[in-house]
N, CA, C and O atoms as a CHARMM CRD file, in Angstrom:
* protein
*
  280
    1    1 ARG  N    -60.26100  -4.44100  -2.00400 PROA 1      0.00000
    2    1 ARG  CA   -60.04200  -3.55000  -3.12500 PROA 1      0.00000
    3    1 ARG  C    -58.74100  -2.77700  -2.95900 PROA 1      0.00000
    4    1 ARG  O    -57.98000  -2.63000  -3.91500 PROA 1      0.00000
    5    2 GLN  N    -58.48100  -2.28400  -1.75700 PROA 2      0.00000
    6    2 GLN  CA   -57.22800  -1.57600  -1.50700 PROA 2      0.00000
    7    2 GLN  C    -56.03700  -2.52400  -1.58100 PROA 2      0.00000
    8    2 GLN  O    -54.95900  -2.14500  -2.03800 PROA 2      0.00000
    9    3 LEU  N    -56.24100  -3.76000  -1.12800 PROA 3      0.00000
   10    3 LEU  CA   -55.17900  -4.76200  -1.20300 PROA 3      0.00000
   11    3 LEU  C    -54.80400  -5.03000  -2.65600 PROA 3      0.00000
   12    3 LEU  O    -53.62100  -5.08900  -2.99200 PROA 3      0.00000
   13    4 ALA  N    -55.79300  -5.19000  -3.51000 PROA 4      0.00000
   14    4 ALA  CA   -55.53500  -5.44400  -4.92800 PROA 4      0.00000
   15    4 ALA  C    -54.79000  -4.26900  -5.56300 PROA 4      0.00000
   16    4 ALA  O    -53.87100  -4.47600  -6.35600 PROA 4      0.00000
   17    5 LEU  N    -55.17500  -3.05200  -5.22400 PROA 5      0.00000
   18    5 LEU  CA   -54.50200  -1.87000  -5.76700 PROA 5      0.00000
   19    5 LEU  C    -53.05300  -1.81400  -5.29500 PROA 5      0.00000
   20    5 LEU  O    -52.15000  -1.54600  -6.08900 PROA 5      0.00000
   21    6 ALA  N    -52.82700  -2.06400  -4.00900 PROA 6      0.00000
   22    6 ALA  CA   -51.46500  -2.04500  -3.47000 PROA 6      0.00000
   23    6 ALA  C    -50.59900  -3.10700  -4.14300 PROA 6      0.00000
   24    6 ALA  O    -49.46300  -2.83400  -4.53100 PROA 6      0.00000
   25    7 LEU  N    -51.13500  -4.31100  -4.28000 PROA 7      0.00000
   26    7 LEU  CA   -50.36800  -5.38500  -4.92000 PROA 7      0.00000
   27    7 LEU  C    -50.12300  -5.10900  -6.40000 PROA 7      0.00000
   28    7 LEU  O    -49.06100  -5.44400  -6.92400 PROA 7      0.00000
   29    8 ALA  N    -51.09300  -4.50500  -7.07600 PROA 8      0.00000
   30    8 ALA  CA   -50.90300  -4.14700  -8.48200 PROA 8      0.00000
   31    8 ALA  C    -49.76400  -3.13400  -8.62200 PROA 8      0.00000
   32    8 ALA  O    -48.95900  -3.23500  -9.54700 PROA 8      0.00000
   33    9 ASN  N    -49.69300  -2.16800  -7.71600 PROA 9      0.00000
   34    9 ASN  CA   -48.61600  -1.17700  -7.75300 PROA 9      0.00000
   35    9 ASN  C    -47.25900  -1.82000  -7.47500 PROA 9      0.00000
   36    9 ASN  O    -46.27200  -1.51000  -8.14300 PROA 9      0.00000
   37   10 ILE  N    -47.21000  -2.71600  -6.48800 PROA 10     0.00000
   38   10 ILE  CA   -45.95900  -3.41100  -6.17600 PROA 10     0.00000
   39   10 ILE  C    -45.51900  -4.25400  -7.36600 PROA 10     0.00000
   40   10 ILE  O    -44.34700  -4.24000  -7.74200 PROA 10     0.00000
   41   11 THR  N    -46.45400  -4.98400  -7.95400 PROA 11     0.00000
   42   11 THR  CA   -46.14600  -5.83200  -9.10600 PROA 11     0.00000
   43   11 THR  C    -45.59700  -4.98900 -10.25700 PROA 11     0.00000
   44   11 THR  O    -44.65300  -5.39900 -10.93100 PROA 11     0.00000
   45   12 ALA  N    -46.18000  -3.82300 -10.48100 PROA 12     0.00000
   46   12 ALA  CA   -45.72600  -2.94200 -11.56400 PROA 12     0.00000
   47   12 ALA  C    -44.29900  -2.44600 -11.33000 PROA 12     0.00000
   48   12 ALA  O    -43.56600  -2.19900 -12.28800 PROA 12     0.00000
   49   13 MET  N    -43.89900  -2.30000 -10.06700 PROA 13     0.00000
   50   13 MET  CA   -42.55800  -1.80600  -9.75200 PROA 13     0.00000
   51   13 MET  C    -41.49200  -2.89600  -9.81800 PROA 13     0.00000
   52   13 MET  O    -40.30700  -2.59400  -9.95900 PROA 13     0.00000
   53   14 LEU  N    -41.90100  -4.15800  -9.71700 PROA 14     0.00000
   54   14 LEU  CA   -40.93700  -5.25300  -9.74700 PROA 14     0.00000
   55   14 LEU  C    -40.55600  -5.60900 -11.18200 PROA 14     0.00000
   56   14 LEU  O    -41.39700  -5.57900 -12.08000 PROA 14     0.00000
   57   15 ARG  N    -39.31300  -5.94000 -11.38700 PROA 15     0.00000
   58   15 ARG  CA   -38.88600  -6.43600 -12.69600 PROA 15     0.00000
   59   15 ARG  C    -39.36600  -7.87300 -12.83600 PROA 15     0.00000
   60   15 ARG  O    -39.66100  -8.51200 -11.82600 PROA 15     0.00000
   61   16 PRO  N    -39.45700  -8.40500 -14.05500 PROA 16     0.00000
   62   16 PRO  CA   -39.80900  -9.81500 -14.22200 PROA 16     0.00000
   63   16 PRO  C    -38.82200 -10.70200 -13.45400 PROA 16     0.00000
   64   16 PRO  O    -37.60800 -10.54300 -13.58500 PROA 16     0.00000
   65   17 GLY  N    -39.33900 -11.62000 -12.66500 PROA 17     0.00000
   66   17 GLY  CA   -38.50000 -12.47700 -11.83600 PROA 17     0.00000
   67   17 GLY  C    -38.16800 -11.87400 -10.48300 PROA 17     0.00000
   68   17 GLY  O    -37.53200 -12.52800  -9.65700 PROA 17     0.00000
   69   18 GLY  N    -38.59500 -10.61100 -10.23700 PROA 18     0.00000
   70   18 GLY  CA   -38.32800  -9.94000  -8.96700 PROA 18     0.00000
   71   18 GLY  C    -39.12200 -10.56000  -7.82200 PROA 18     0.00000
   72   18 GLY  O    -40.08800 -11.28700  -8.05400 PROA 18     0.00000
   73   19 TYR  N    -38.71800 -10.27300  -6.59700 PROA 19     0.00000
   74   19 TYR  CA   -39.30600 -10.88900  -5.41100 PROA 19     0.00000
   75   19 TYR  C    -40.02700  -9.87900  -4.52400 PROA 19     0.00000
   76   19 TYR  O    -39.64700  -8.71100  -4.43900 PROA 19     0.00000
   77   20 LEU  N    -41.07400 -10.36300  -3.87100 PROA 20     0.00000
   78   20 LEU  CA   -41.76100  -9.62400  -2.81100 PROA 20     0.00000
   79   20 LEU  C    -41.71200 -10.49700  -1.57200 PROA 20     0.00000
   80   20 LEU  O    -42.19000 -11.63100  -1.59600 PROA 20     0.00000
   81   21 LEU  N    -41.14300  -9.98800  -0.49300 PROA 21     0.00000
   82   21 LEU  CA   -41.07100 -10.68100   0.78800 PROA 21     0.00000
   83   21 LEU  C    -41.90400  -9.88400   1.78000 PROA 21     0.00000
   84   21 LEU  O    -41.70300  -8.67900   1.92800 PROA 21     0.00000
   85   22 HSD  N    -42.84300 -10.54600   2.46700 PROA 22     0.00000
   86   22 HSD  CA   -43.69400  -9.83600   3.42500 PROA 22     0.00000
   87   22 HSD  C    -44.07300 -10.74600   4.57900 PROA 22     0.00000
   88   22 HSD  O    -43.89900 -11.96300   4.51000 PROA 22     0.00000
   89   23 ASN  N    -44.59400 -10.14300   5.64200 PROA 23     0.00000
   90   23 ASN  CA   -45.07600 -10.91600   6.78800 PROA 23     0.00000
   91   23 ASN  C    -46.52900 -10.56700   7.11000 PROA 23     0.00000
   92   23 ASN  O    -46.94500 -10.63500   8.26700 PROA 23     0.00000
   93   24 GLU  N    -47.28300 -10.20400   6.11000 PROA 24     0.00000
   94   24 GLU  CA   -48.69500  -9.81900   6.26800 PROA 24     0.00000
   95   24 GLU  C    -49.59400 -11.03500   6.05300 PROA 24     0.00000
   96   24 GLU  O    -49.67300 -11.54800   4.93700 PROA 24     0.00000
   97   25 PRO  N    -50.27900 -11.50900   7.11200 PROA 25     0.00000
   98   25 PRO  CA   -51.11800 -12.70700   6.98300 PROA 25     0.00000
   99   25 PRO  C    -52.55300 -12.42500   6.54100 PROA 25     0.00000
  100   25 PRO  O    -53.45000 -13.21100   6.84600 PROA 25     0.00000
  101   26 ARG  N    -52.78000 -11.35200   5.85100 PROA 26     0.00000
  102   26 ARG  CA   -54.13800 -10.94200   5.46800 PROA 26     0.00000
  103   26 ARG  C    -54.81700 -11.95900   4.55300 PROA 26     0.00000
  104   26 ARG  O    -54.20800 -12.48200   3.62000 PROA 26     0.00000
  105   27 ALA  N    -56.07800 -12.22500   4.84000 PROA 27     0.00000
  106   27 ALA  CA   -56.86700 -13.15900   4.02200 PROA 27     0.00000
  107   27 ALA  C    -56.96400 -12.64100   2.58800 PROA 27     0.00000
  108   27 ALA  O    -57.20200 -11.45400   2.36100 PROA 27     0.00000
  109   28 GLY  N    -56.78200 -13.52500   1.64200 PROA 28     0.00000
  110   28 GLY  CA   -56.90800 -13.16600   0.24000 PROA 28     0.00000
  111   28 GLY  C    -55.64600 -12.62700  -0.39700 PROA 28     0.00000
  112   28 GLY  O    -55.60700 -12.43700  -1.61300 PROA 28     0.00000
  113   29 LEU  N    -54.61700 -12.37700   0.38400 PROA 29     0.00000
  114   29 LEU  CA   -53.40000 -11.78000  -0.17300 PROA 29     0.00000
  115   29 LEU  C    -52.72000 -12.72300  -1.16600 PROA 29     0.00000
  116   29 LEU  O    -52.34000 -12.29800  -2.25600 PROA 29     0.00000
  117   30 VAL  N    -52.56500 -13.98700  -0.80500 PROA 30     0.00000
  118   30 VAL  CA   -51.87700 -14.94100  -1.68600 PROA 30     0.00000
  119   30 VAL  C    -52.63600 -15.09400  -3.00200 PROA 30     0.00000
  120   30 VAL  O    -52.02900 -15.09300  -4.07300 PROA 30     0.00000
  121   31 GLU  N    -53.94500 -15.22300  -2.92400 PROA 31     0.00000
  122   31 GLU  CA   -54.76100 -15.39400  -4.12900 PROA 31     0.00000
  123   31 GLU  C    -54.73200 -14.15100  -5.01100 PROA 31     0.00000
  124   31 GLU  O    -54.62300 -14.25100  -6.23300 PROA 31     0.00000
  125   32 THR  N    -54.83100 -12.97800  -4.38400 PROA 32     0.00000
  126   32 THR  CA   -54.81200 -11.72300  -5.13600 PROA 32     0.00000
  127   32 THR  C    -53.46200 -11.52700  -5.81400 PROA 32     0.00000
  128   32 THR  O    -53.39900 -11.14600  -6.98300 PROA 32     0.00000
  129   33 ALA  N    -52.38900 -11.78700  -5.08400 PROA 33     0.00000
  130   33 ALA  CA   -51.05100 -11.64800  -5.66100 PROA 33     0.00000
  131   33 ALA  C    -50.87900 -12.58900  -6.85400 PROA 33     0.00000
  132   33 ALA  O    -50.34000 -12.19200  -7.88700 PROA 33     0.00000
  133   34 ALA  N    -51.33100 -13.82000  -6.71200 PROA 34     0.00000
  134   34 ALA  CA   -51.20600 -14.78900  -7.81200 PROA 34     0.00000
  135   34 ALA  C    -51.98000 -14.33300  -9.04300 PROA 34     0.00000
  136   34 ALA  O    -51.51600 -14.51200 -10.17000 PROA 34     0.00000
  137   35 SER  N    -53.14600 -13.75000  -8.83700 PROA 35     0.00000
  138   35 SER  CA   -53.95100 -13.29600  -9.97600 PROA 35     0.00000
  139   35 SER  C    -53.30300 -12.12100 -10.70200 PROA 35     0.00000
  140   35 SER  O    -53.64300 -11.83700 -11.85000 PROA 35     0.00000
  141   36 LEU  N    -52.37400 -11.43900 -10.03900 PROA 36     0.00000
  142   36 LEU  CA   -51.66700 -10.30600 -10.63700 PROA 36     0.00000
  143   36 LEU  C    -50.29500 -10.69300 -11.19300 PROA 36     0.00000
  144   36 LEU  O    -49.50500  -9.82800 -11.56900 PROA 36     0.00000
  145   37 GLY  N    -50.01700 -12.00200 -11.24100 PROA 37     0.00000
  146   37 GLY  CA   -48.73300 -12.45300 -11.77100 PROA 37     0.00000
  147   37 GLY  C    -47.63200 -12.49400 -10.73500 PROA 37     0.00000
  148   37 GLY  O    -46.45200 -12.44500 -11.08000 PROA 37     0.00000
  149   38 LEU  N    -48.00800 -12.58500  -9.45400 PROA 38     0.00000
  150   38 LEU  CA   -47.04800 -12.60700  -8.35400 PROA 38     0.00000
  151   38 LEU  C    -47.34200 -13.81900  -7.46200 PROA 38     0.00000
  152   38 LEU  O    -47.75500 -13.65400  -6.31400 PROA 38     0.00000
  153   39 PRO  N    -47.13100 -15.04000  -7.98500 PROA 39     0.00000
  154   39 PRO  CA   -47.49300 -16.23800  -7.23200 PROA 39     0.00000
  155   39 PRO  C    -46.58600 -16.48500  -6.02300 PROA 39     0.00000
  156   39 PRO  O    -45.43700 -16.04600  -5.98200 PROA 39     0.00000
  157   40 LEU  N    -47.13500 -17.19600  -5.05100 PROA 40     0.00000
  158   40 LEU  CA   -46.39000 -17.57700  -3.85400 PROA 40     0.00000
  159   40 LEU  C    -45.31600 -18.58600  -4.22600 PROA 40     0.00000
  160   40 LEU  O    -45.58600 -19.56000  -4.92800 PROA 40     0.00000
  161   41 LEU  N    -44.10500 -18.35100  -3.75800 PROA 41     0.00000
  162   41 LEU  CA   -42.98400 -19.23700  -4.03400 PROA 41     0.00000
  163   41 LEU  C    -42.63200 -20.06400  -2.80000 PROA 41     0.00000
  164   41 LEU  O    -42.32000 -21.24900  -2.91300 PROA 41     0.00000
  165   42 HSD  N    -42.68300 -19.43600  -1.61300 PROA 42     0.00000
  166   42 HSD  CA   -42.25700 -20.11300  -0.38800 PROA 42     0.00000
  167   42 HSD  C    -42.82900 -19.38300   0.82000 PROA 42     0.00000
  168   42 HSD  O    -43.07300 -18.17800   0.77000 PROA 42     0.00000
  169   43 THR  N    -43.03800 -20.12000   1.89900 PROA 43     0.00000
  170   43 THR  CA   -43.43500 -19.52000   3.17100 PROA 43     0.00000
  171   43 THR  C    -42.68200 -20.22100   4.28500 PROA 43     0.00000
  172   43 THR  O    -42.36000 -21.40500   4.17800 PROA 43     0.00000
  173   44 ARG  N    -42.40100 -19.49000   5.35400 PROA 44     0.00000
  174   44 ARG  CA   -41.63500 -20.06100   6.45500 PROA 44     0.00000
  175   44 ARG  C    -41.97600 -19.34300   7.75700 PROA 44     0.00000
  176   44 ARG  O    -42.19100 -18.13100   7.77600 PROA 44     0.00000
  177   45 ALA  N    -42.02100 -20.11400   8.84500 PROA 45     0.00000
  178   45 ALA  CA   -42.20000 -19.55200  10.18700 PROA 45     0.00000
  179   45 ALA  C    -40.86100 -19.63400  10.91400 PROA 45     0.00000
  180   45 ALA  O    -40.10000 -20.58500  10.73600 PROA 45     0.00000
  181   46 ALA  N    -40.59000 -18.62600  11.73000 PROA 46     0.00000
  182   46 ALA  CA   -39.33600 -18.59100  12.47700 PROA 46     0.00000
  183   46 ALA  C    -39.60100 -18.10300  13.89200 PROA 46     0.00000
  184   46 ALA  O    -40.49800 -17.29200  14.12200 PROA 46     0.00000
  185   47 ILE  N    -38.81800 -18.60000  14.83200 PROA 47     0.00000
  186   47 ILE  CA   -38.88700 -18.12600  16.21400 PROA 47     0.00000
  187   47 ILE  C    -38.03400 -16.86800  16.30500 PROA 47     0.00000
  188   47 ILE  O    -36.86000 -16.87400  15.93700 PROA 47     0.00000
  189   48 LEU  N    -38.63700 -15.79000  16.80000 PROA 48     0.00000
  190   48 LEU  CA   -37.92000 -14.52300  16.93500 PROA 48     0.00000
  191   48 LEU  C    -37.31300 -14.34800  18.31900 PROA 48     0.00000
  192   48 LEU  O    -36.32700 -13.62700  18.47600 PROA 48     0.00000
  193   49 GLY  N    -37.88500 -14.99300  19.31500 PROA 49     0.00000
  194   49 GLY  CA   -37.39900 -14.84400  20.68200 PROA 49     0.00000
  195   49 GLY  C    -38.47500 -15.24900  21.66500 PROA 49     0.00000
  196   49 GLY  O    -39.37400 -16.02600  21.34100 PROA 49     0.00000
  197   50 GLY  N    -38.37500 -14.71900  22.85900 PROA 50     0.00000
  198   50 GLY  CA   -39.33900 -15.03700  23.89300 PROA 50     0.00000
  199   50 GLY  C    -38.89200 -16.22000  24.72200 PROA 50     0.00000
  200   50 GLY  O    -37.90200 -16.87500  24.39600 PROA 50     0.00000
  201   51 PRO  N    -39.61900 -16.49800  25.79700 PROA 51     0.00000
  202   51 PRO  CA   -39.25500 -17.62500  26.65800 PROA 51     0.00000
  203   51 PRO  C    -39.53600 -18.95700  25.95600 PROA 51     0.00000
  204   51 PRO  O    -40.43300 -19.03200  25.11600 PROA 51     0.00000
  205   52 PRO  N    -38.79200 -19.99300  26.28700 PROA 52     0.00000
  206   52 PRO  CA   -38.99600 -21.29700  25.64600 PROA 52     0.00000
  207   52 PRO  C    -40.43000 -21.82300  25.76300 PROA 52     0.00000
  208   52 PRO  O    -40.91400 -22.50700  24.86000 PROA 52     0.00000
  209   53 ALA  N    -41.10100 -21.51200  26.85300 PROA 53     0.00000
  210   53 ALA  CA   -42.47300 -21.99300  27.03500 PROA 53     0.00000
  211   53 ALA  C    -43.46400 -21.25800  26.13300 PROA 53     0.00000
  212   53 ALA  O    -44.51400 -21.80200  25.79200 PROA 53     0.00000
  213   54 ARG  N    -43.13700 -20.02700  25.74600 PROA 54     0.00000
  214   54 ARG  CA   -44.02800 -19.22600  24.89300 PROA 54     0.00000
  215   54 ARG  C    -43.20300 -18.42500  23.88300 PROA 54     0.00000
  216   54 ARG  O    -43.10900 -17.20200  23.99000 PROA 54     0.00000
  217   55 PRO  N    -42.61200 -19.10100  22.91600 PROA 55     0.00000
  218   55 PRO  CA   -41.77700 -18.37800  21.94700 PROA 55     0.00000
  219   55 PRO  C    -42.61100 -17.45600  21.05400 PROA 55     0.00000
  220   55 PRO  O    -43.79600 -17.69000  20.82000 PROA 55     0.00000
  221   56 LEU  N    -41.96500 -16.42400  20.57300 PROA 56     0.00000
  222   56 LEU  CA   -42.58300 -15.46300  19.65900 PROA 56     0.00000
  223   56 LEU  C    -42.22200 -15.86300  18.22700 PROA 56     0.00000
  224   56 LEU  O    -41.04800 -15.92900  17.86400 PROA 56     0.00000
  225   57 TYR  N    -43.24700 -16.12600  17.42800 PROA 57     0.00000
  226   57 TYR  CA   -43.06400 -16.55800  16.04000 PROA 57     0.00000
  227   57 TYR  C    -43.42100 -15.43900  15.06900 PROA 57     0.00000
  228   57 TYR  O    -44.18300 -14.52900  15.39800 PROA 57     0.00000
  229   58 ASP  N    -42.86700 -15.52200  13.88600 PROA 58     0.00000
  230   58 ASP  CA   -43.30400 -14.69600  12.76700 PROA 58     0.00000
  231   58 ASP  C    -43.26100 -15.57800  11.52200 PROA 58     0.00000
  232   58 ASP  O    -42.46600 -16.51500  11.43600 PROA 58     0.00000
  233   59 THR  N    -44.10900 -15.27000  10.58000 PROA 59     0.00000
  234   59 THR  CA   -44.15600 -16.01200   9.32500 PROA 59     0.00000
  235   59 THR  C    -43.89200 -15.04300   8.18600 PROA 59     0.00000
  236   59 THR  O    -44.38400 -13.91500   8.19200 PROA 59     0.00000
  237   60 VAL  N    -43.11700 -15.48700   7.21500 PROA 60     0.00000
  238   60 VAL  CA   -42.85300 -14.66300   6.03700 PROA 60     0.00000
  239   60 VAL  C    -43.28800 -15.42100   4.79400 PROA 60     0.00000
  240   60 VAL  O    -43.23400 -16.65000   4.74300 PROA 60     0.00000
  241   61 TRP  N    -43.71800 -14.66800   3.80100 PROA 61     0.00000
  242   61 TRP  CA   -44.14700 -15.20600   2.51500 PROA 61     0.00000
  243   61 TRP  C    -43.25900 -14.60300   1.44200 PROA 61     0.00000
  244   61 TRP  O    -42.94100 -13.41500   1.48200 PROA 61     0.00000
  245   62 LEU  N    -42.86000 -15.42900   0.48200 PROA 62     0.00000
  246   62 LEU  CA   -42.02000 -14.99200  -0.62600 PROA 62     0.00000
  247   62 LEU  C    -42.77400 -15.23500  -1.92900 PROA 62     0.00000
  248   62 LEU  O    -43.16900 -16.36000  -2.23300 PROA 62     0.00000
  249   63 HSD  N    -42.96400 -14.17100  -2.68800 PROA 63     0.00000
  250   63 HSD  CA   -43.61300 -14.23500  -3.99500 PROA 63     0.00000
  251   63 HSD  C    -42.58000 -13.86500  -5.04700 PROA 63     0.00000
  252   63 HSD  O    -41.66100 -13.09100  -4.78100 PROA 63     0.00000
  253   64 GLN  N    -42.73600 -14.42300  -6.24500 PROA 64     0.00000
  254   64 GLN  CA   -41.85800 -14.05500  -7.35700 PROA 64     0.00000
  255   64 GLN  C    -42.70400 -13.64000  -8.54600 PROA 64     0.00000
  256   64 GLN  O    -43.61700 -14.35300  -8.96200 PROA 64     0.00000
  257   65 LYS  N    -42.38200 -12.46700  -9.08500 PROA 65     0.00000
  258   65 LYS  CA   -43.10800 -11.97600 -10.25200 PROA 65     0.00000
  259   65 LYS  C    -42.84100 -12.88100 -11.44500 PROA 65     0.00000
  260   65 LYS  O    -41.70600 -13.29200 -11.68500 PROA 65     0.00000
  261   66 SER  N    -43.88300 -13.18400 -12.17700 PROA 66     0.00000
  262   66 SER  CA   -43.75600 -14.02800 -13.36700 PROA 66     0.00000
  263   66 SER  C    -42.73200 -13.43000 -14.32200 PROA 66     0.00000
  264   66 SER  O    -42.63900 -12.21200 -14.47700 PROA 66     0.00000
  265   67 ARG  N    -41.97800 -14.29900 -14.95000 PROA 67     0.00000
  266   67 ARG  CA   -40.97600 -13.84100 -15.91900 PROA 67     0.00000
  267   67 ARG  C    -41.60700 -13.53000 -17.26500 PROA 67     0.00000
  268   67 ARG  O    -41.00300 -12.86300 -18.10400 PROA 67     0.00000
  269   68 THR  N    -42.82100 -14.01400 -17.46500 PROA 68     0.00000
  270   68 THR  CA   -43.56400 -13.73600 -18.69400 PROA 68     0.00000
  271   68 THR  C    -44.86300 -13.04400 -18.32200 PROA 68     0.00000
  272   68 THR  O    -45.35200 -13.23200 -17.20800 PROA 68     0.00000
  273   69 PRO  N    -45.43100 -12.25600 -19.20600 PROA 69     0.00000
  274   69 PRO  CA   -46.69500 -11.57900 -18.89100 PROA 69     0.00000
  275   69 PRO  C    -47.77900 -12.58600 -18.53600 PROA 69     0.00000
  276   69 PRO  O    -47.84700 -13.67700 -19.10200 PROA 69     0.00000
  277   70 TYR  N    -48.62800 -12.19500 -17.58200 PROA 70     0.00000
  278   70 TYR  CA   -49.72400 -13.07000 -17.17900 PROA 70     0.00000
  279   70 TYR  C    -50.87100 -12.76100 -18.05300 PROA 70     0.00000
  280   70 TYR  O    -51.93300 -13.36900 -17.91700 PROA 70     0.00000
């Protein structure tokens, strides 16, 4: 419920076609964002550092606000 409220507020602040970039892997986030007109556009994992045997990864998600009302 708090996730939906937070995403609704973010969506309201974005202009049509605007982007949200985040690294939050919370369950339900992609589906909730899509239902609010903020569908997933791209996701990518990157190595941030660490030793070669155990590198430190992070994943980012890119959403784009619909250009037309949902």
